[in-house]
C-alpha positions as CSV (number, residue, x, y, z in Angstrom):
1,M,-4.5,119.9,47.7
2,I,-6.7,122.9,48.6
3,L,-6.5,125.8,46.0
4,K,-3.7,128.1,46.0
5,N,-4.0,130.1,42.9
6,R,-6.6,132.4,41.3
7,H,-8.2,131.3,38.5
8,E,-10.1,133.4,35.6
9,I,-12.6,131.5,33.4
10,L,-13.9,132.7,30.3
11,F,-16.7,130.3,28.8
12,L,-18.6,130.6,25.3
13,Y,-21.4,127.9,24.1
14,D,-24.0,128.7,21.6
15,V,-27.6,127.7,21.2
16,S,-29.4,126.8,17.8
17,W,-33.3,126.6,17.9
18,A,-33.7,126.2,21.7
19,N,-34.4,128.1,24.9
20,P,-31.1,128.8,26.5
21,N,-32.7,130.1,29.7
22,G,-36.6,130.7,30.2
23,D,-38.3,133.5,32.5
24,P,-40.9,131.6,34.5
25,M,-42.5,135.4,35.1
26,D,-42.8,136.1,31.3
27,E,-44.1,132.8,29.8
28,N,-40.9,130.9,29.9
29,R,-39.5,133.2,27.1
30,P,-35.8,133.2,26.6
31,R,-34.5,136.1,28.7
32,I,-33.9,139.2,26.6
33,D,-32.4,142.8,27.5
34,E,-35.2,145.1,26.2
35,E,-32.8,147.9,25.7
36,T,-30.2,146.3,23.7
37,G,-31.7,143.0,22.2
38,I,-28.9,140.9,24.1
39,N,-30.1,137.3,25.3
40,I,-29.1,136.9,29.2
41,V,-28.3,133.7,30.9
42,S,-28.6,133.7,34.4
43,D,-25.6,131.7,36.6
44,V,-28.3,129.8,38.2
45,R,-28.9,128.3,35.1
46,L,-25.1,127.5,34.3
47,K,-24.6,125.9,37.7
48,R,-27.6,123.5,37.5
49,T,-26.0,122.0,34.4
50,V,-22.7,121.8,36.1
51,R,-24.3,120.0,39.1
52,D,-26.2,117.8,37.1
53,T,-23.1,116.8,35.0
54,L,-21.2,116.3,38.2
55,Q,-23.5,114.0,39.3
56,E,-23.5,112.1,36.0
57,M,-19.9,112.1,36.2
58,G,-20.3,110.3,39.8
59,F,-19.6,113.0,42.1
60,E,-22.2,113.9,45.1
61,I,-23.9,117.3,45.1
62,F,-26.0,118.6,47.8
63,L,-28.4,120.5,45.7
64,R,-30.2,117.5,44.0
65,E,-33.7,116.5,43.0
66,E,-34.8,113.1,45.1
67,R,-37.9,111.7,46.1
68,K,-39.0,110.0,49.0
69,E,-40.6,106.4,48.8
70,N,-44.3,108.1,48.6
71,G,-43.0,109.9,45.8
72,S,-42.7,113.5,47.3
73,L,-39.6,115.5,46.8
74,K,-37.3,115.6,49.6
75,T,-36.6,118.9,51.2
76,K,-33.6,120.6,52.0
77,E,-33.9,119.7,55.5
78,D,-34.1,115.9,54.4
79,V,-31.0,116.1,52.5
80,F,-29.1,117.7,55.3
81,A,-30.6,115.3,57.7
82,E,-28.7,112.6,55.5
83,Y,-25.3,114.2,56.5
84,G,-25.9,114.0,60.4
85,K,-27.2,117.8,60.0
86,D,-23.6,118.5,60.0
87,P,-22.0,121.4,57.4
88,A,-18.7,119.6,57.8
89,E,-19.9,116.5,56.4
90,V,-21.6,118.4,53.6
91,L,-18.5,119.9,52.8
92,K,-16.6,116.8,52.9
93,R,-18.8,114.6,50.6
94,C,-20.6,117.4,48.1
95,I,-18.5,119.0,45.6
96,D,-21.1,121.5,44.5
97,I,-21.1,123.2,48.0
98,R,-17.2,123.3,48.2
99,L,-17.5,125.2,44.5
100,F,-20.4,127.3,44.6
101,G,-21.1,127.4,48.5
102,G,-24.7,127.7,49.7
103,T,-27.0,129.6,52.0
104,F,-29.0,127.3,54.7
105,A,-32.0,128.4,56.7
106,L,-33.3,125.1,57.8
107,K,-36.3,124.5,59.8
108,E,-35.6,122.3,62.8
109,G,-38.9,121.6,64.5
110,K,-40.3,123.0,67.3
111,K,-39.0,123.1,71.0
112,G,-41.8,124.0,73.1
113,K,-43.4,127.0,71.7
114,K,-40.8,128.0,69.4
115,K,-39.6,127.1,66.2
116,E,-36.0,126.3,65.9
117,S,-33.9,126.9,62.9
118,L,-30.6,126.3,61.7
119,A,-28.9,129.0,59.7
120,F,-25.6,129.2,58.0
121,S,-23.9,130.6,54.8
122,L,-20.9,129.7,52.9
123,T,-19.6,132.0,50.3
124,G,-18.5,129.9,47.0
125,P,-15.2,130.3,45.7
126,V,-16.4,129.7,42.2
127,Q,-18.8,132.5,41.2
128,F,-19.9,133.3,37.7
129,K,-21.5,136.8,36.4
130,F,-24.7,136.5,34.4
131,G,-24.0,135.3,31.0
132,H,-24.8,137.4,27.8
133,S,-25.1,136.9,24.1
134,L,-22.4,138.4,21.9
135,H,-25.0,140.0,19.4
136,K,-28.7,141.0,19.5
137,V,-30.9,137.7,19.4
138,K,-34.2,137.0,18.0
139,V,-37.0,135.4,19.7
140,V,-39.7,132.9,17.6
141,L,-42.8,131.7,18.8
142,M,-43.1,127.8,17.9
143,K,-46.5,126.4,17.5
144,N,-47.5,122.8,17.2
145,T,-50.3,120.7,18.3
146,S,-50.2,117.9,20.9
147,V,-52.4,114.6,20.5
148,M,-53.6,112.8,23.5
149,P,-55.2,109.3,23.7
150,P,-58.8,109.2,25.0
151,K,-59.4,109.1,28.7
152,T,-61.7,106.1,28.1
153,D,-61.3,102.8,26.5
154,K,-64.3,103.9,24.3
155,K,-63.4,103.8,20.7
156,Q,-63.1,107.0,19.4
157,E,-62.4,108.1,15.8
158,T,-60.0,110.8,16.6
159,F,-57.7,111.5,19.5
160,A,-58.1,114.7,21.7
161,G,-55.5,117.6,20.8
162,T,-54.4,120.7,21.7
163,F,-52.1,123.6,20.6
164,A,-48.7,124.2,22.3
165,E,-46.3,126.9,22.3
166,T,-42.5,127.2,22.8
167,Y,-40.3,130.3,22.8
168,V,-36.8,130.0,21.2
169,V,-33.9,131.6,19.7
170,P,-32.9,130.5,16.3
171,Y,-29.1,131.3,17.4
172,S,-27.4,132.8,20.6
173,L,-23.7,132.7,21.1
174,I,-23.3,133.3,25.0
175,V,-20.2,134.3,27.1
176,F,-19.7,133.8,30.7
177,Y,-16.9,135.0,33.2
178,G,-16.3,133.4,36.2
179,V,-13.5,133.6,39.1
180,A,-12.3,131.0,41.5
181,N,-10.9,132.7,44.4
182,E,-8.0,131.0,46.5
183,K,-9.2,132.5,49.6
184,A,-12.7,131.5,49.9
185,A,-11.2,128.2,49.0
186,E,-9.8,127.8,52.3
187,T,-13.3,127.7,54.0
188,T,-15.0,125.1,51.8
189,G,-12.0,123.1,51.3
190,L,-12.0,123.6,47.6
191,T,-9.3,121.5,45.7
192,D,-7.5,122.1,42.5
193,E,-9.1,118.5,41.6
194,D,-12.4,120.1,42.1
195,V,-11.9,122.9,39.8
196,D,-10.6,120.7,37.0
197,N,-13.8,118.5,37.5
198,M,-16.1,121.5,37.2
199,L,-14.7,123.0,34.3
200,K,-14.7,119.2,32.7
201,A,-18.4,119.3,33.6
202,L,-18.8,122.7,32.2
203,W,-17.7,121.7,28.6
204,V,-19.2,118.0,28.7
205,G,-22.7,119.4,30.2
206,H,-23.3,121.7,27.4
207,K,-22.3,119.3,24.8
208,A,-23.9,116.0,26.4
209,S,-25.7,116.4,29.8
210,T,-29.3,114.9,29.7
211,D,-29.9,118.3,31.8
212,L,-29.8,119.8,28.2
213,I,-31.4,117.1,25.9
214,T,-35.1,118.3,26.8
215,R,-37.2,119.5,23.6
216,S,-36.3,123.2,24.8
217,K,-32.7,123.1,25.6
218,L,-31.4,120.4,22.9
219,G,-29.2,122.3,20.5
220,H,-26.3,123.7,22.9
221,E,-22.6,123.5,22.1
222,P,-19.4,124.5,23.7
223,R,-17.2,126.5,21.8
224,L,-14.3,127.9,23.8
225,L,-12.8,127.6,27.2
226,L,-10.0,129.6,28.9
227,D,-8.6,129.0,32.6
228,I,-6.2,131.5,33.6
229,I,-4.3,130.4,36.5
230,Y,-2.6,133.2,38.2
231,K,0.8,133.0,40.4
232,P,0.5,132.3,44.1
233,E,-0.1,135.6,46.1
234,T,-1.5,137.5,43.3
235,L,-3.6,140.5,44.6
236,T,-5.3,141.3,41.3
237,H,-6.6,139.9,38.0
238,M,-7.8,141.2,35.0
239,G,-11.3,141.2,35.4
240,E,-14.2,141.5,33.1
241,L,-13.0,138.8,30.4
242,D,-16.6,138.8,28.9
243,K,-16.1,142.3,27.8
244,L,-12.8,141.9,26.2
245,V,-14.3,139.5,23.4
246,S,-16.7,140.2,20.5
247,F,-18.1,138.1,17.5
248,D,-17.5,139.8,14.2
249,S,-19.8,139.0,11.4
250,D,-20.9,140.2,8.0
251,R,-24.3,139.4,8.8
252,E,-26.8,141.5,10.7
253,D,-26.9,140.3,14.4
254,E,-30.5,138.8,14.2
255,A,-29.4,136.9,11.0
256,I,-26.4,135.0,12.8
257,R,-27.5,131.2,12.4
258,D,-24.2,129.6,13.1
259,I,-20.5,129.6,14.8
260,E,-19.2,129.9,11.1
261,D,-21.0,133.3,10.4
262,G,-18.3,135.0,12.2
263,V,-15.0,135.3,13.8
264,L,-14.4,135.4,17.8
265,N,-12.2,138.5,18.0
266,L,-9.9,138.5,21.1
267,E,-7.7,141.7,20.1
268,K,-8.8,143.4,23.1
269,L,-8.1,140.3,25.5
270,K,-4.6,140.2,23.9
271,V,-4.1,143.8,24.9
272,K,-5.1,142.9,28.5
273,V,-3.1,140.0,28.8
274,E,0.1,141.9,27.9
275,K,-0.3,143.9,31.0
276,Y,-0.9,141.2,33.3
277,R,1.7,138.5,31.4
278,N,4.0,138.4,34.5
279,R,1.2,137.6,37.2
280,I,-0.1,134.6,34.8
281,Q,1.4,131.3,35.9
282,K,-0.1,129.2,32.5
283,V,-3.4,129.1,30.6
284,R,-5.3,126.0,29.9
285,Y,-7.8,125.9,27.1
286,R,-10.2,124.0,24.8
287,I,-11.3,125.3,21.5
288,G,-14.6,123.8,19.8
289,D,-15.0,122.6,16.4
290,R,-15.4,125.2,13.5
291,V,-14.6,128.1,15.8
292,R,-12.3,130.8,14.1
293,L,-10.2,133.1,16.4
294,R,-8.7,136.2,15.7
295,P,-5.9,136.8,16.8
296,G,-4.9,132.9,17.4
297,I,-4.9,131.9,20.9
298,E,-1.1,131.4,20.7
299,E,-0.7,134.9,20.1
300,V,-2.9,136.2,22.5
301,F,-1.2,134.4,25.2
302,A,2.3,134.9,23.6
303,G,5.0,134.2,26.6
304,V,2.5,132.4,28.5
305,D,2.5,128.7,29.4
306,L,-0.2,127.1,27.5
307,E,-1.7,124.0,27.7
308,P,-4.8,121.8,27.2
309,F,-7.0,120.6,30.0
310,P,-6.2,117.2,31.7
311,W,-9.4,115.8,30.6
312,D,-8.8,117.1,27.3
313,S,-8.3,113.4,25.6
314,E,-11.4,112.3,27.2
315,V,-14.0,114.6,25.3
């Protein structure tokens, strides 16, 4: 069924001794706001994890990495041709485009002396802001040696070695805010089931996806996921949920090393919910291990139907 209700999504995860989102223009260092010391993670990074996890769950995605028989990567044009160059077929089969939309500027070859192209854009019903840490974060440079076998079969007493450097954060508790818009869903055909699967991929992906078990990414753990579902025809929603949570700790920000070093403070969210309670249909939630909330989830959403996600028992 096409999505009829607006959703607001609040997702928190943490990272220990890993790089949540490296900047390729800055030696792949974790992204840090120099003014505040806050760790920044792009929405593209989050969506990549969701896409790869959805693919592992058996869903078809459009923005995927595939290679041709000669070993070269397929282009967007190559993948689009597999769908008969038909945008409707892409939407029908590819859950990531129904969720996040996409901009297509595809080269179609030459017609006479002119290059033809096919360009169209779809606004994704599900969008996330950049994520950010709830505390100042320290970046650490880790150095190690890398030993390689000799290039020839000649016996050597020692193998060749080089020094390698990796930038990581000892700890970062990151919050993301997102919206699923029911009006945009009419264009891409996004369904309630699509949103359920996306939220499952969001949680599972930050816990067990092969996308995050690389050396620089291993160390992610999902901590809290809220899906606030509004009543049909609701015109406004709370907004800025990422600014309504904080992490209270007795430690200095850069000394925080674990989720048990503090408490997630939801007091501001509770106050906001009180103003919007009559517009909320229900709230679905998942709380990770060892997470402490103040106030508790039942108090924050007092008077609102609370329920676990349909996939809760599977993960």
